[in-house]
C-alpha positions as CSV (number, residue, x, y, z in Angstrom):
1,X,-5.8,2.3,-45.7
2,X,-4.8,1.2,-42.2
3,X,-2.5,4.2,-41.9
4,X,-5.4,6.6,-42.6
5,X,-7.7,4.7,-40.2
6,X,-5.0,4.9,-37.5
7,X,-4.5,8.6,-38.1
8,X,-8.2,9.3,-37.9
9,X,-8.4,7.3,-34.6
10,X,-5.5,9.3,-33.1
11,X,-7.1,12.6,-34.0
12,X,-10.6,11.8,-32.8
13,X,-9.2,10.1,-29.6
14,X,-7.0,13.1,-28.9
15,X,-9.9,15.6,-29.2
16,X,-12.2,13.4,-27.1
17,X,-9.6,12.7,-24.3
18,X,-8.7,16.4,-24.1
19,X,-12.4,17.3,-23.6
20,X,-12.6,14.6,-20.9
21,X,-9.4,15.8,-19.2
22,X,-10.5,19.4,-19.0
23,X,-14.0,18.5,-17.9
24,X,-12.7,16.4,-15.0
25,X,-9.9,18.8,-14.2
26,X,-12.4,21.0,-12.3
27,X,-12.5,18.5,-9.5
28,X,-8.7,18.7,-9.0
29,X,-8.3,22.5,-9.5
30,X,-7.4,24.5,-6.3
31,X,-10.3,26.6,-5.0
32,X,-10.1,29.1,-2.2
33,X,-12.2,32.0,-0.8
34,X,-11.8,34.8,1.6
35,X,-13.7,34.5,4.9
36,X,-15.9,37.6,5.3
37,X,-15.4,37.8,9.1
38,X,-11.7,36.8,9.7
39,X,-10.3,37.7,6.3
40,X,-8.5,34.4,6.2
41,X,-8.0,32.5,2.9
42,X,-9.9,29.2,3.2
43,X,-9.1,26.1,1.1
44,X,-12.5,24.8,-0.1
45,X,-11.2,21.3,-0.6
46,X,-10.4,21.1,3.1
47,X,-14.0,22.0,4.0
48,X,-15.2,18.9,2.1
49,X,-12.3,16.5,2.6
50,X,-14.6,13.5,2.6
51,X,-15.5,14.2,-1.0
52,X,-12.2,15.6,-2.3
53,X,-10.4,13.8,-5.1
54,X,-7.4,12.1,-3.6
55,X,-5.7,10.6,-6.7
56,X,-3.7,12.4,-9.3
57,X,-4.9,13.7,-12.7
58,X,-1.9,13.6,-15.1
59,X,-2.5,14.9,-18.6
60,X,-0.2,12.6,-20.5
61,X,-1.5,9.5,-18.7
62,X,-5.1,10.4,-19.6
63,X,-4.2,11.0,-23.3
64,X,-1.8,8.1,-23.9
65,X,-3.6,5.7,-21.5
66,X,-6.9,6.7,-23.0
67,X,-5.7,5.9,-26.6
68,X,-4.4,2.5,-25.5
69,X,-6.7,1.2,-22.6
70,X,-10.0,3.1,-23.2
71,X,-11.1,1.1,-26.4
72,X,-9.9,-2.2,-24.9
73,X,-11.8,-1.7,-21.6
74,X,-14.9,-0.2,-23.2
75,X,-15.3,-2.9,-25.8
76,X,-14.6,-5.8,-23.4
77,X,-16.8,-4.5,-20.6
78,X,-19.6,-3.7,-23.0
79,X,-19.4,-7.2,-24.5
80,X,-19.6,-8.8,-21.0
81,X,-22.5,-6.6,-19.9
82,X,-24.4,-7.4,-23.1
83,X,-23.9,-11.1,-22.5
84,X,-24.9,-10.7,-18.9
85,X,-28.1,-8.9,-19.8
86,X,-29.0,-11.6,-22.4
87,X,-28.3,-14.3,-19.8
88,X,-30.5,-12.5,-17.2
89,X,-33.4,-12.1,-19.7
90,X,-33.3,-15.7,-20.7
91,X,-32.9,-16.9,-17.1
92,X,-35.8,-14.7,-15.8
93,X,-38.0,-15.7,-18.8
94,X,-37.8,-19.4,-17.7
95,X,-37.5,-18.6,-14.0
96,X,-39.8,-15.6,-13.3
97,X,-39.9,-16.4,-9.6
98,X,-36.2,-17.2,-9.2
99,X,-35.9,-15.4,-5.8
100,X,-38.6,-17.5,-4.3
101,X,-37.0,-20.9,-4.8
102,X,-33.7,-21.5,-3.0
103,X,-32.2,-23.9,-5.6
104,X,-33.1,-21.6,-8.5
105,X,-31.7,-18.6,-6.6
106,X,-28.4,-20.5,-5.9
107,X,-28.1,-21.1,-9.7
108,X,-28.7,-17.4,-10.3
109,X,-26.1,-16.5,-7.7
110,X,-23.4,-18.6,-9.2
111,X,-24.0,-17.1,-12.7
112,X,-24.0,-13.6,-11.3
113,X,-20.7,-14.3,-9.5
114,X,-19.1,-15.6,-12.7
115,X,-20.2,-12.6,-14.9
116,X,-19.2,-10.1,-12.3
117,X,-15.8,-11.8,-12.0
118,X,-15.4,-11.4,-15.8
119,X,-16.4,-7.8,-15.4
120,X,-13.8,-6.7,-12.9
121,X,-11.1,-8.8,-14.7
122,X,-12.0,-6.9,-17.9
123,X,-11.7,-3.7,-15.9
124,X,-8.3,-4.8,-14.7
125,X,-9.1,-4.6,-11.1
126,X,-6.9,-6.4,-8.6
127,X,-9.4,-7.4,-5.9
128,X,-8.2,-8.9,-2.7
129,X,-9.7,-9.8,0.6
130,X,-8.4,-8.1,3.7
131,X,-8.9,-10.3,6.7
132,X,-9.6,-8.5,10.0
133,X,-10.4,-10.1,13.4
134,X,-13.7,-8.3,14.2
135,X,-14.6,-10.3,17.3
136,X,-13.2,-7.9,20.0
137,X,-14.7,-4.8,18.2
138,X,-18.1,-6.5,17.9
139,X,-18.1,-7.5,21.6
140,X,-17.1,-3.9,22.6
141,X,-20.3,-2.5,21.0
142,X,-22.7,-5.5,21.0
143,X,-21.8,-7.1,24.3
144,X,-19.3,-9.7,25.6
145,X,-21.8,-12.5,25.1
146,X,-22.6,-11.6,21.5
147,X,-23.5,-14.6,19.4
148,X,-21.6,-14.8,16.1
149,X,-23.4,-17.9,14.9
150,X,-26.5,-16.2,13.5
151,X,-25.8,-15.7,9.8
152,X,-29.3,-15.0,8.6
153,X,-29.9,-11.5,7.1
154,X,-32.2,-9.7,4.7
155,X,-30.1,-6.6,4.3
156,X,-26.5,-5.9,3.3
157,X,-24.8,-2.6,3.9
158,X,-21.5,-1.2,2.7
159,X,-19.5,2.0,2.5
160,X,-19.7,3.7,-0.9
161,X,-16.8,5.1,-2.9
162,X,-18.0,4.8,-6.5
163,X,-19.2,3.0,-9.5
164,X,-17.5,-0.4,-8.8
165,X,-18.7,-0.9,-5.2
166,X,-22.1,-2.4,-6.1
167,X,-20.5,-4.6,-8.7
168,X,-18.0,-6.0,-6.2
169,X,-20.8,-6.4,-3.6
170,X,-22.8,-8.2,-6.2
171,X,-19.8,-10.6,-6.6
172,X,-19.5,-11.2,-2.8
173,X,-23.3,-11.5,-2.1
174,X,-25.6,-11.6,-5.2
175,X,-28.3,-9.2,-4.3
176,X,-30.6,-6.4,-5.4
177,X,-29.7,-2.9,-4.2
178,X,-31.0,0.7,-3.7
179,X,-29.6,3.1,-6.3
180,X,-30.1,6.7,-7.3
181,X,-32.7,7.0,-10.0
182,X,-30.2,8.3,-12.6
183,X,-28.4,4.9,-12.6
184,X,-31.4,3.3,-14.3
185,X,-30.6,5.3,-17.5
186,X,-26.8,4.8,-17.3
187,X,-25.7,3.1,-20.5
188,X,-23.6,0.2,-19.1
189,X,-25.3,-0.8,-15.8
190,X,-28.8,0.5,-16.2
191,X,-30.3,-2.5,-17.9
192,X,-28.7,-4.8,-15.3
193,X,-30.1,-2.9,-12.3
194,X,-33.6,-3.1,-13.8
195,X,-33.4,-6.8,-14.4
196,X,-32.2,-7.6,-10.8
197,X,-35.1,-5.6,-9.4
198,X,-33.2,-2.6,-7.8
199,X,-35.0,0.1,-6.0
200,X,-34.5,3.6,-7.4
201,X,-34.6,6.6,-5.1
202,X,-34.7,10.3,-5.9
203,X,-32.6,11.7,-3.0
204,X,-34.2,15.2,-3.5
205,X,-37.8,13.8,-3.1
206,X,-39.3,13.2,0.3
207,X,-42.0,11.1,-1.3
208,X,-39.3,8.9,-2.9
209,X,-37.5,8.5,0.4
210,X,-40.7,7.4,2.2
211,X,-41.5,4.9,-0.6
212,X,-38.0,3.5,-0.2
213,X,-38.5,2.9,3.5
214,X,-41.8,1.0,2.8
215,X,-40.1,-1.0,0.0
216,X,-37.2,-2.0,2.4
217,X,-39.8,-3.2,4.9
218,X,-41.6,-5.2,2.3
219,X,-38.4,-6.8,1.1
220,X,-37.5,-7.8,4.6
221,X,-40.9,-9.3,5.3
222,X,-40.6,-11.4,2.1
223,X,-37.2,-12.6,3.1
224,X,-38.2,-13.7,6.6
225,X,-41.4,-15.2,5.4
226,X,-39.3,-17.3,2.9
227,X,-41.0,-15.7,0.0
228,X,-37.7,-14.4,-1.3
229,X,-34.0,-15.4,-1.0
230,X,-32.7,-12.2,-2.5
231,X,-31.1,-9.8,0.0
232,X,-31.1,-6.1,-0.5
233,X,-28.0,-4.0,-0.5
234,X,-28.1,-0.5,1.0
235,X,-25.5,2.2,1.1
236,X,-26.5,3.9,4.4
237,X,-24.3,7.0,3.8
238,X,-26.6,8.0,1.0
239,X,-23.8,9.2,-1.3
240,X,-20.2,8.5,-2.3
241,X,-17.0,9.6,-0.5
242,X,-13.3,9.5,-1.4
243,X,-12.8,6.4,0.7
244,X,-11.3,7.8,3.9
245,X,-14.4,8.8,5.8
246,X,-17.7,7.3,6.9
247,X,-20.7,9.7,6.7
248,X,-23.6,9.7,9.1
249,X,-25.9,6.6,8.3
250,X,-29.4,7.2,7.1
251,X,-32.5,5.5,8.6
252,X,-33.3,3.0,5.9
253,X,-31.2,0.0,6.8
254,X,-31.8,0.4,10.6
255,X,-35.5,1.4,10.8
256,X,-36.8,-2.1,11.5
257,X,-34.0,-3.2,13.9
258,X,-33.3,-6.4,12.0
259,X,-30.0,-8.1,11.3
260,X,-27.6,-6.6,8.7
261,X,-24.6,-8.1,6.9
262,X,-21.9,-5.4,6.6
263,X,-18.9,-5.4,4.2
264,X,-16.2,-2.8,3.5
265,X,-15.1,-2.2,-0.1
266,X,-12.4,0.3,-0.7
267,X,-9.7,1.5,-3.1
268,X,-5.9,1.6,-2.6
269,X,-5.4,5.3,-1.7
270,X,-1.8,5.0,-3.0
271,X,-2.9,4.4,-6.6
272,X,-2.1,7.3,-8.8
273,X,-5.5,6.8,-10.5
274,X,-8.2,5.2,-8.6
275,X,-12.0,4.7,-8.6
276,X,-13.1,6.8,-5.6
277,X,-15.9,9.0,-6.8
278,X,-16.3,11.6,-4.1
279,X,-18.5,14.3,-5.6
280,X,-17.3,13.7,-9.2
281,X,-19.7,13.2,-12.0
282,X,-20.3,9.4,-12.4
283,X,-19.8,9.2,-16.1
284,X,-16.7,11.4,-16.1
285,X,-15.1,9.3,-13.3
286,X,-15.8,6.1,-15.1
287,X,-14.4,7.4,-18.4
288,X,-11.3,8.6,-16.5
289,X,-10.8,5.1,-15.1
290,X,-11.0,3.6,-18.6
291,X,-7.9,5.6,-19.4
292,X,-6.0,4.0,-16.5
293,X,-4.3,0.6,-16.7
294,X,-5.5,-1.0,-13.4
295,X,-6.9,-0.4,-10.0
296,X,-6.2,-2.1,-6.7
297,X,-9.2,-2.7,-4.4
298,X,-9.9,-4.7,-1.3
299,X,-12.9,-5.9,0.7
300,X,-13.5,-6.9,4.3
301,X,-16.3,-9.4,4.8
302,X,-17.7,-8.7,8.3
303,X,-20.0,-10.8,10.6
304,X,-23.7,-10.1,10.8
305,X,-24.7,-7.3,13.2
306,X,-27.8,-7.9,15.3
307,X,-28.9,-5.2,17.7
308,X,-28.7,-6.1,21.4
309,X,-30.0,-4.8,24.7
310,X,-26.3,-4.2,25.7
311,X,-25.9,-1.9,22.7
312,X,-29.1,0.0,23.4
313,X,-28.3,0.5,27.1
314,X,-24.5,1.3,26.9
315,X,-24.7,3.5,23.9
316,X,-28.1,5.2,24.5
317,X,-26.4,8.6,24.3
318,X,-25.8,8.1,20.6
319,X,-29.5,8.7,19.7
320,X,-33.0,9.4,20.8
321,X,-34.5,6.5,19.0
322,X,-33.3,2.9,18.8
323,X,-32.6,3.0,15.1
324,X,-30.3,6.0,15.6
325,X,-28.3,4.1,18.3
326,X,-28.2,1.0,16.0
327,X,-26.9,3.2,13.1
328,X,-24.3,5.0,15.1
329,X,-23.0,1.8,16.7
330,X,-22.7,0.2,13.3
331,X,-20.9,3.3,11.9
332,X,-18.4,3.1,14.8
333,X,-17.8,-0.6,14.1
334,X,-17.2,0.3,10.4
335,X,-14.7,3.0,11.4
336,X,-12.7,0.9,13.8
337,X,-12.5,-2.1,11.4
338,X,-11.8,-0.1,8.2
339,X,-9.7,2.6,9.7
340,X,-12.1,5.4,8.7
341,X,-12.8,8.8,10.1
342,X,-16.3,9.8,11.1
343,X,-17.8,12.7,9.1
344,X,-21.1,14.4,9.7
345,X,-21.6,15.7,6.2
346,X,-23.8,14.1,3.6
347,X,-25.3,14.4,0.1
348,X,-26.3,18.1,0.6
349,X,-22.7,19.1,1.3
350,X,-21.3,16.9,-1.5
351,X,-23.7,18.5,-4.0
352,X,-22.8,22.0,-2.8
353,X,-19.1,21.2,-3.1
354,X,-19.5,19.9,-6.6
355,X,-21.5,22.9,-7.7
356,X,-18.8,25.2,-6.3
357,X,-16.1,23.3,-8.2
358,X,-18.1,23.5,-11.5
359,X,-18.7,27.3,-11.0
360,X,-15.1,27.8,-9.8
361,X,-16.5,29.9,-7.0
362,X,-17.5,29.2,-3.4
363,X,-20.3,31.1,-1.7
364,X,-20.7,31.1,2.1
365,X,-24.1,30.3,3.5
């Protein structure tokens, strides 16, 4: 009986993993086009380097790794998420206003930290802190007299490479966050995002983006009026990259010129299989990682950034409005501390790149 069950498992897993491999292969397949003016052959991946898959897709590792690691990770992670959701529902039932009382919020924060720690251990992620002396870089952009003692903030910001970023940020600083609306229906994390009061945004809807700006402002007011101790995490790039670039920051986190707490979360680019999403489909990328043994990630916990007159005067050329200067200075700080390249592309280009890869054809605008 066991032999027949094992044989059935191998057959079903082999078929499923082959489908997965060939679906995700499109993101790794070379794609070129001929420039209509110059006649040169252009590598499409180079045009969208910020979103290009940088790891390797190896057939036998997906098949064999998937048969071994996929069920282990899927079952253990699902079990932890179910426990986490049950805990949150019980906790919120007895503490409906948990974010308004500091002691209750601290209990919530400790529990979240524990469950998220279990989550990334089950995912076999080796997470390490990378210590960087940020003082000289901060003083360069914020002024030689910049005060590092102010640690009060209502907003957190981070770069965005994929599915595990918000989970690790949740471990570092228990928070709510802004997420694309599709995440609410995602089978593993959707229930959790709803319970911790995340804000969902439709990036293609102007009304949704305006609603998000108003919601950010309301959350900040609640925090500074001591009506909530729950900070809000924002990914100011507005989409995911492959972990080597920082895209132009959106208005949301900087509109009200209030302090922000930045952190950098990134993958080890040397890993043969890593978690950077780029323009890949979220579900396919997650399933691909379930087939890999482990991932190596690091984080850099940075001091709070508060806009200063020095910054607005010295770097006035970076924007017409104060929020633009604030956003660009913050991006430059990110790049210097994290070793990133600046990139002016965004969600629109990422979406066009993905569509081209899916079609197997690139069309010039």
